[in-house]
ZAMARGU-4260 file (C-alpha; in steps of 0.2 Angstrom, whole numbers, plus 5000, padded with zeros to 4 digits):
<rodrens>
0) 5075/5127/5470 | 5086/5140/5461 | 5097/5126/5456 | 5083/5116/5449 | 5076/5131/5440
5) 5093/5134/5432 | 5094/5116/5427 | 5077/5116/5420 | 5081/5132/5410 | 5097/5124/5404
10) 5088/5109/5399 | 5075/5119/5389 | 5090/5128/5380 | 5098/5112/5376 | 5082/5105/5369
15) 5079/5120/5359 | 5097/5120/5353 | 5096/5102/5349 | 5079/5104/5340 | 5086/5119/5330
20) 5101/5109/5325 | 5091/5094/5320 | 5079/5104/5310 | 5093/5113/5302 | 5101/5097/5298
25) 5085/5090/5291 | 5082/5106/5281 | 5100/5106/5275 | 5099/5087/5271 | 5082/5090/5262
30) 5088/5104/5252 | 5104/5095/5248 | 5095/5080/5243 | 5083/5090/5233 | 5097/5098/5223
35) 5106/5081/5222 | 5092/5072/5215 | 5085/5086/5204 | 5101/5093/5196 | 5100/5082/5181
40) 5081/5079/5180 | 5074/5078/5162 | 5065/5094/5156 | 5046/5094/5157 | 5044/5108/5144
45) 5043/5095/5130 | 5027/5088/5138 | 5018/5103/5131 | 5023/5097/5113 | 5018/5079/5117
50) 5022/5069/5101 | 5024/5050/5105 | 5026/5036/5092 | 5010/5034/5083 | 5003/5022/5070
55) 5006/5026/5051 | 4990/5021/5042 | 4988/5017/5023 | 4971/5019/5016 | 4963/5013/5000
60) 4955/5025/4988 | 4938/5024/4997 | 4946/5027/5014 | 4947/5009/5021 | 4963/5005/5031
65) 4974/4993/5021 | 4989/4993/5032 | 4996/4999/5048 | 5015/5002/5053 | 5021/5006/5071
70) 5033/5003/5085 | 5019/5007/5097 | 5002/5005/5092 | 4995/5022/5097 | 4982/5035/5091
75) 4983/5051/5100 | 4966/5058/5103 | 4961/5074/5111 | 4952/5074/5128 | 4936/5080/5121
80) 4935/5065/5110 | 4936/5053/5125 | 4919/5049/5133 | 4918/5056/5151 | 4913/5039/5158
85) 4930/5032/5151 | 4940/5046/5160 | 4930/5044/5176 | 4933/5025/5175 | 4952/5028/5175
90) 4952/5041/5188 | 4941/5030/5200 | 4952/5015/5197 | 4969/5023/5197 | 4969/5039/5206
95) 4952/5044/5214 | 4960/5060/5222 | 4968/5065/5206 | 4959/5082/5206 | 4963/5086/5224
100) 4982/5081/5226 | 4997/5090/5220 | 5006/5075/5212 | 5008/5063/5227 | 4993/5056/5237
105) 4999/5050/5254 | 4982/5044/5259 | 4981/5034/5243 | 4997/5026/5247 | 4992/5020/5264
110) 4975/5015/5258 | 4983/5004/5244 | 4995/4997/5257 | 4981/4991/5268 | 4970/4984/5254
115) 4984/4974/5246 | 4988/4967/5263 | 4971/4961/5267 | 4967/4955/5249 | 4983/4945/5248
120) 4987/4952/5231 | 4990/4969/5223 | 4972/4976/5219 | 4976/4994/5220 | 4991/5005/5217
125) 4998/5019/5226 | 5005/5029/5212 | 4995/5044/5206 | 4991/5047/5188 | 5004/5061/5188
130) 5017/5049/5194 | 5013/5036/5180 | 5015/5050/5167 | 5032/5054/5175 | 5037/5035/5175
135) 5031/5033/5157 | 5038/5048/5148 | 5052/5055/5158 | 5061/5041/5168 | 5068/5024/5166
140) 5058/5009/5173 | 5071/5005/5186 | 5065/5001/5204 | 5076/5011/5216 | 5074/5023/5230
145) 5083/5037/5220 | 5071/5035/5205 | 5056/5036/5217 | 5063/5052/5224 | 5066/5059/5207
150) 5048/5053/5202 | 5041/5063/5217 | 5050/5079/5213 | 5045/5078/5194 | 5027/5075/5199
155) 5026/5091/5209 | 5034/5100/5195 | 5022/5094/5182 | 5007/5098/5193 | 5013/5116/5193
160) 5017/5116/5174 | 5002/5107/5167 | 4983/5108/5171 | 4975/5092/5177 | 4967/5090/5159
165) 4984/5091/5151 | 4990/5078/5163 | 4975/5067/5159 | 4978/5069/5140 | 4996/5063/5142
170) 4991/5048/5153 | 4976/5042/5143 | 4986/5043/5126 | 5003/5036/5133 | 4997/5021/5145
175) 5001/5003/5139 | 4985/4993/5139 | 4991/4976/5132 | 4992/4967/5116 | 5003/4980/5108
180) 4990/4994/5112 | 4996/5011/5119 | 4983/5023/5124 | 4964/5021/5126 | 4960/5024/5107
185) 4971/5010/5101 | 4965/4999/5115 | 4947/5002/5110 | 4951/4997/5093 | 4961/4982/5098
190) 4949/4974/5110 | 4932/4980/5103 | 4935/4986/5086 | 4927/5003/5090 | 4933/5021/5089
195) 4936/5029/5106 | 4919/5039/5104 | 4909/5022/5103 | 4915/5014/5119 | 4901/5012/5132
200) 4902/5011/5151 | 4905/4993/5152 | 4919/4993/5140 | 4926/5008/5148 | 4927/5000/5165
205) 4936/4985/5157 | 4949/4996/5149 | 4951/5005/5165 | 4955/4989/5174 | 4970/4985/5163
210) 4984/4997/5168 | 4988/4987/5184 | 4993/4971/5174 | 4988/4971/5156 | 4993/4953/5153
215) 4984/4947/5169 | 4968/4956/5165 | 4968/4953/5147 | 4950/4948/5141 | 4958/4938/5127
220) 4968/4928/5139 | 4960/4929/5156 | 4942/4934/5154 | 4937/4929/5172 | 4950/4940/5179
225) 4946/4954/5167 | 4928/4953/5173 | 4933/4954/5191 | 4943/4969/5188 | 4929/4977/5178
230) 4917/4975/5193 | 4930/4983/5204 | 4931/4998/5193 | 4912/5000/5192 | 4911/4999/5211
235) 4924/5012/5213 | 4914/5023/5201 | 4899/5021/5212 | 4909/5025/5227 | 4916/5041/5219
240) 4898/5046/5214 | 4902/5045/5195 | 4888/5033/5192 | 4872/5027/5200 | 4868/5010/5207
245) 4856/5007/5192 | 4870/5012/5180 | 4881/5000/5189 | 4869/4986/5186 | 4865/4990/5168
250) 4884/4990/5164 | 4886/4973/5172 | 4873/4966/5161 | 4880/4974/5145 | 4887/4960/5134
255) 4906/4962/5130 | 4909/4958/5112 | 4928/4956/5109 | 4936/4957/5093 | 4950/4945/5090
260) 4968/4951/5089 | 4970/4955/5070 | 4984/4960/5058 | 4975/4975/5049 | 4970/4971/5032
265) 4986/4962/5028 | 4977/4950/5016 | 4968/4963/5006 | 4983/4970/4995 | 4999/4964/5004
270) 5011/4966/4989 | 5004/4983/4985 | 5005/4989/5003 | 5023/4983/5005 | 5028/4992/4989
275) 5021/5008/4996 | 5030/5005/5013 | 5047/5002/5004 | 5044/5019/4995 | 5040/5028/5011
280) 5054/5021/5021 | 5067/5025/5007 | 5060/5043/5005 | 5055/5048/5023 | 5065/5036/5034
285) 5061/5022/5047 | 5057/5034/5061 | 5044/5044/5052 | 5036/5028/5044 | 5035/5018/5061
290) 5033/5032/5073 | 5027/5047/5064 | 5008/5043/5063 | 5007/5047/5044 | 4991/5046/5034
295) 4995/5038/5017 | 4981/5039/5005 | 4984/5026/4991 | 4976/5023/4974 | 4971/5005/4978
300) 4953/5000/4973 | 4948/4986/4984 | 4935/4979/4973 | 4947/4979/4959 | 4960/4971/4970
305) 4948/4957/4975 | 4944/4954/4957 | 4962/4953/4953 | 4966/4940/4967 | 4951/4930/4962
310) 4955/4930/4944 | 4974/4926/4947 | 4970/4911/4959 | 4957/4904/4947 | 4968/4905/4932
315) 4983/4897/4940 | 4972/4883/4947 | 4966/4880/4929 | 4984/4878/4923 | 4988/4866/4937
320) 4973/4856/4933 | 4976/4856/4915 | 4995/4851/4917 | 4990/4839/4931 | 5003/4847/4943
325) 5004/4838/4960 | 4999/4850/4975 | 5008/4852/4992 | 5017/4864/5003 | 5034/4857/4997
330) 5030/4857/4979 | 5033/4874/4970 | 5017/4881/4963 | 5013/4891/4947 | 5015/4909/4951
335) 5008/4924/4943 | 5007/4943/4944 | 4994/4956/4939 | 4995/4975/4938 | 4981/4987/4933
340) 4982/5006/4929 | 4968/5019/4927 | 4973/5027/4911 | 4964/5044/4915 | 4971/5046/4932
345) 4987/5036/4932 | 4981/5027/4948 | 4987/5010/4951 | 4970/5001/4954 | 4976/4984/4959
350) 4992/4974/4960 | 4995/4955/4963 | 5013/4951/4967 | 5010/4932/4970 | 4998/4919/4976
355) 5002/4919/4994 | 5011/4934/5003 | 5013/4924/5019 | 5023/4911/5009 | 5033/4923/4999
360) 5034/4942/5000 | 5043/4943/4983 | 5033/4955/4972 | 5033/4947/4955 | 5024/4962/4947
365) 5038/4975/4952 | 5053/4964/4956 | 5054/4949/4945 | 5064/4951/4929 | 5058/4939/4917
370) 5060/4937/4898 | 5046/4945/4889 | 5045/4935/4873 | 5033/4942/4860 | 5026/4954/4872
375) 5042/4965/4868 | 5037/4966/4850 | 5026/4981/4851 | 5041/4992/4856 | 5050/4985/4840
380) 5035/4989/4829 | 5033/5007/4837 | 5051/5010/4834 | 5048/5005/4815 | 5033/5017/4814
385) 5044/5031/4818 | 5058/5026/4806 | 5047/5026/4790 | 5037/5010/4792 | 5017/5010/4791
390) 5005/4997/4796 | 5004/4993/4777 | 5023/4991/4775 | 5027/4974/4767 | 5041/4964/4775
395) 5045/4947/4768 | 5043/4932/4780 | 5056/4920/4774 | 5071/4910/4782 | 5086/4920/4787
400) 5102/4915/4796 | 5115/4925/4805 | 5133/4919/4808 | 5142/4923/4824 | 5160/4916/4823
405) 5157/4897/4822 | 5139/4899/4828 | 5124/4901/4817 | 5107/4908/4822 | 5091/4904/4812
410) 5076/4913/4820 | 5060/4904/4817 | 5041/4907/4819 | 5031/4899/4832 | 5022/4887/4820
415) 5038/4885/4810 | 5030/4891/4794 | 5034/4906/4783 | 5021/4918/4775 | 5031/4927/4762
420) 5027/4945/4759 | 5016/4952/4773 | 5011/4968/4780 | 5017/4975/4797 | 4999/4974/4804
425) 4998/4955/4799 | 5015/4952/4806 | 5011/4959/4823 | 4993/4951/4823 | 5001/4934/4821
430) 5017/4938/4831 | 5029/4933/4817 | 5046/4932/4824 | 5056/4933/4808 | 5048/4949/4803
435) 5052/4957/4820 | 5070/4952/4818 | 5071/4959/4800 | 5064/4975/4806 | 5076/4976/4820
440) 5090/4973/4808 | 5084/4987/4797 | 5081/5001/4810 | 5095/4995/4822 | 5096/4988/4839
445) 5103/5004/4847 | 5088/5014/4841 | 5076/5001/4848 | 5085/5002/4865 | 5084/5021/4865
450) 5066/5020/4860 | 5062/5008/4874 | 5071/5019/4887 | 5060/5033/4880 | 5044/5023/4884
455) 5050/5020/4902 | 5059/5004/4901 | 5074/5004/4913 | 5080/4986/4914 | 5096/4981/4904
460) 5092/4976/4886 | 5102/4964/4875 | 5114/4971/4862 | 5108/4958/4849 | 5094/4955/4837
465) 5086/4942/4849 | 5081/4957/4859 | 5067/4959/4846 | 5060/4943/4851 | 5060/4947/4869
470) 5076/4939/4875 | 5079/4953/4888 | 5071/4952/4905 | 5059/4966/4911 | 5047/4967/4926
475) 5028/4967/4922 | 5027/4984/4930 | 5039/4992/4917 | 5032/4983/4902 | 5014/4987/4906
480) 5020/5005/4909 | 5028/5006/4892 | 5012/5000/4884 | 5003/5013/4893 | 5012/5026/4883
485) 5002/5019/4867 | 4986/5020/4877 | 4990/5038/4883 | 4992/5046/4866 | 5011/5045/4867
490) 5013/5054/4884 | 5025/5046/4896 | 5015/5036/4909 | 5020/5038/4927 | 5009/5026/4938
495) 5003/5033/4954 | 5003/5023/4970 | 5000/5037/4982 | 4987/5051/4981 | 4994/5061/4996
500) 5003/5059/5012 | 4999/5069/5028 | 5009/5070/5044 | 5001/5067/5061 | 4995/5085/5062
505) 4987/5085/5045 | 5001/5094/5035 | 5003/5089/5017 | 5020/5080/5014 | 5017/5074/4997
510) 5003/5075/4984 | 5002/5067/4967 | 4989/5074/4955 | 4980/5063/4943 | 4987/5062/4926
515) 4973/5072/4918 | 4976/5087/4929 | 4995/5085/4926 | 4992/5086/4908 | 4981/5102/4910
520) 4997/5110/4918 | 5008/5103/4903 | 5018/5093/4915 | 5017/5077/4906 | 5031/5073/4893
525) 5026/5068/4876 | 5038/5054/4872 | 5031/5048/4855 | 5018/5057/4844 | 5000/5054/4846
530) 4999/5048/4829 | 5012/5034/4832 | 5003/5030/4848 | 4986/5028/4839 | 4994/5017/4825
535) 5001/5005/4839 | 4984/5005/4847 | 4976/5000/4830 | 4989/4987/4827 | 4986/4979/4844
540) 4967/4979/4841 | 4971/4968/4827 | 4980/4956/4838 | 4963/4954/4848 | 4952/4954/4833
545) 4962/4942/4822 | 4977/4936/4832 | 4983/4928/4848 | 4974/4940/4859 | 4957/4933/4853
550) 4950/4929/4870 | 4949/4947/4874 | 4935/4949/4862 | 4924/4942/4875 | 4924/4959/4883
555) 4913/4966/4869 | 4922/4982/4868 | 4938/4989/4859 | 4953/4981/4866 | 4971/4983/4861
560) 4983/4969/4868 | 4998/4958/4865 | 5003/4940/4871 | 5020/4935/4875 | 5028/4917/4877
565) 5046/4913/4880 | 5056/4898/4874 | 5050/4881/4882 | 5035/4890/4889 | 5044/4897/4904
570) 5034/4913/4904 | 5017/4918/4898 | 5012/4936/4896 | 4996/4946/4892 | 4996/4965/4892
575) 4981/4974/4885 | 4971/4990/4887 | 4954/4998/4884 | 4952/5017/4883 | 4949/5016/4902
580) 4961/5004/4910 | 4977/4995/4906 | 4982/4978/4914 | 4997/4967/4913 | 4997/4948/4918
585) 5012/4937/4919 | 5012/4918/4923 | 5027/4906/4927 | 5037/4897/4940 | 5049/4906/4951
590) 5062/4893/4947 | 5061/4896/4928 | 5055/4880/4923 | 5042/4876/4909 | 5024/4879/4913
595) 5019/4865/4902 | 5016/4861/4883 | 5007/4875/4874 | 5005/4886/4890 | 5007/4901/4879
600) 5002/4919/4884 | 4986/4916/4875 | 4982/4901/4884 | 4989/4904/4902 | 4989/4922/4904
605) 4975/4930/4894 | 4961/4920/4903 | 4966/4929/4919 | 4966/4946/4910 | 4949/4943/4903
610) 4942/4937/4920 | 4948/4952/4929 | 4944/4965/4916 | 4927/4959/4913 | 4923/4962/4931
615) 4931/4979/4933 | 4924/4986/4917 | 4906/4979/4920 | 4899/4995/4926 | 4909/5006/4914
620) 4902/5013/4897 | 4909/5006/4881 | 4921/5018/4873 | 4931/5019/4857 | 4949/5024/4856
625) 4952/5042/4853 | 4959/5046/4835 | 4971/5061/4835 | 4972/5074/4821 | 4985/5069/4808
630) 4978/5052/4805 | 4971/5047/4788 | 4962/5031/4782 | 4964/5022/4765 | 4957/5007/4758
635) 4971/4995/4754 | 4974/4977/4748 | 4978/4968/4764 | 4990/4957/4754 | 5000/4970/4745
640) 4998/4985/4756 | 4993/4995/4740 | 4978/5006/4738 | 4963/4998/4730 | 4944/4999/4728
645) 4942/4980/4726 | 4930/4970/4736 | 4944/4963/4747 | 4950/4980/4752 | 4951/4985/4770
650) 4952/5002/4778 | 4970/5005/4785 | 4976/5020/4795 | 4992/5030/4792 | 5000/5046/4798
655) 4995/5060/4786 | 5006/5059/4770 | 5013/5042/4773 | 5000/5031/4765 | 5003/5022/4748
660) 5002/5033/4733 | 4991/5031/4718 | 4976/5041/4723 | 4970/5054/4736 | 4969/5047/4753
665) 4952/5048/4762 | 4954/5060/4777 | 4941/5057/4790 | 4935/5069/4803 | 4930/5059/4819
670) 4914/5069/4821 | 4906/5064/4804 | 4894/5050/4800 | 4906/5045/4786 | 4919/5042/4800
675) 4908/5031/4810 | 4902/5021/4795 | 4920/5018/4788 | 4928/5015/4805 | 4915/5001/4809
680) 4918/4994/4792 | 4937/4995/4795 | 4936/4986/4812 | 4925/4972/4804 | 4936/4970/4790
685) 4951/4966/4802
</rodrens>
């Protein structure tokens, strides 16, 4: 008996000792494992400053989205913007005990295991929302025991570090929900075309069914499966007491209207958007562009853009019809470009870089260097005005020849006729080549080149007299910008594509004030005098009233413009402005081949300009060009440029003190009735 008692006591001691050893071993193993798996865990502190890749959005001037750029399409939204039924749908479907557990839900793991076994497919997961946050934000997606252990450790840590609301905020903004949508806000827009606040219960249940398998339950691809999953989520919401049976039935009967997968506004202004995208990438870098969630407020006017695209397509089709060009995908089509600036603000209102962006992303408004033809002449004539010429200066239009070694160049006029002595105004009105060449010879090529640079021309210019006839190649953008100096009273014109850029937190990264505000702060450079600028505007008005720009008279308002045509009709130009807007148009083939016989700037390009401008100016009041101080008007003989009071006299404008001598000039104050009367007479006479 004693022996038995001793054995029993010994057995108990052995059992206790073995148990202690086992527990100690387990404890040591557990602690060792914990330290082993947690020694290099990623920090969870950055979760407080959650800043995932988000969508950069471009807006038109009225706030409509015209472009989106992203690696992951995501809009981060605060929890208070998300409807409660959407939060409840995700909790019911993904982690019903989310508000009770501490990171892991052992009951849910067992429940999911049994449900999946009986269903024969995975209908429920065992991972908590916290675990899914860990998996998405902190760990790699590898499937291994060590990763699961690390995931469990991090889940416990996160539950101590963050509130349940903070964990939900991370989860609902981070989760992938199919078709490139990350987070519930992007998914709401992707599937239903709604903001997150507009989502109803039925739609919430459908979105909450996606995390298990976004492609399998995609309503775009597998609507039946998506509906089954929606019903499952709604049932779970009933079981958890989030909704009533009547709400369940109402949600089932709610129609689901899906929005097709779309590329945001790519057809509205593709070349404009791409131009802005290039600028942002170059200045701020790819990461900020594609991940930074910038808000880029551009100057684009969508109505003007639509009018520009319609005018361009109509004009190019008319050329193709007139020249009987064959059509087809493999046949090069006539191309064109248009750009429009608001003269008061400097805003780029519209830009067409080509007929079909999907076919060619090349921007013919900003990237195509083309010979300008006579469209370059206003720069030559403006140079002359600052070297002693006046609108009434006489230049002899007669044959001239230049010898270069064994070669001889004889510039000729478009109609191959010569007018003899002619005024500067008449020479520009009728785009007389020989006069332009003689002026260039007189004032010097280098002077003209420097003058062009001063106006904002940056492309290389030829070092010969042919430059005066537009032999150099410029972009439509820079030539239109140069003309804008004339329209802007001689001040350097810097077109503005972007009004402002905000970062994801609403901080201002960049702002471009409209020109009229810049001028108030004296930050706009005066590159030519207001008087020279006005004289050029007056000369270009004559091109419209009596010359090659005659089609622009259809607007019924003051217009200053110039046509341009290159040899063999390769390029057709029309650049013109009113006191409000300036627009440039170019037409040609990408491969630099003839547009067709007589497809001049007047015939091929100006109808597009007139079509566009007539639409965008329709609601604007008619204005006259502003006449600066230092301008005087004299009655002159249009043939001799001398002062006269004869019946054929016209009223010409001059810089004060530069008019023909012989009698006192009539100085006219813009506010007097005499000014109005004589100016109208002057315009009519031209």
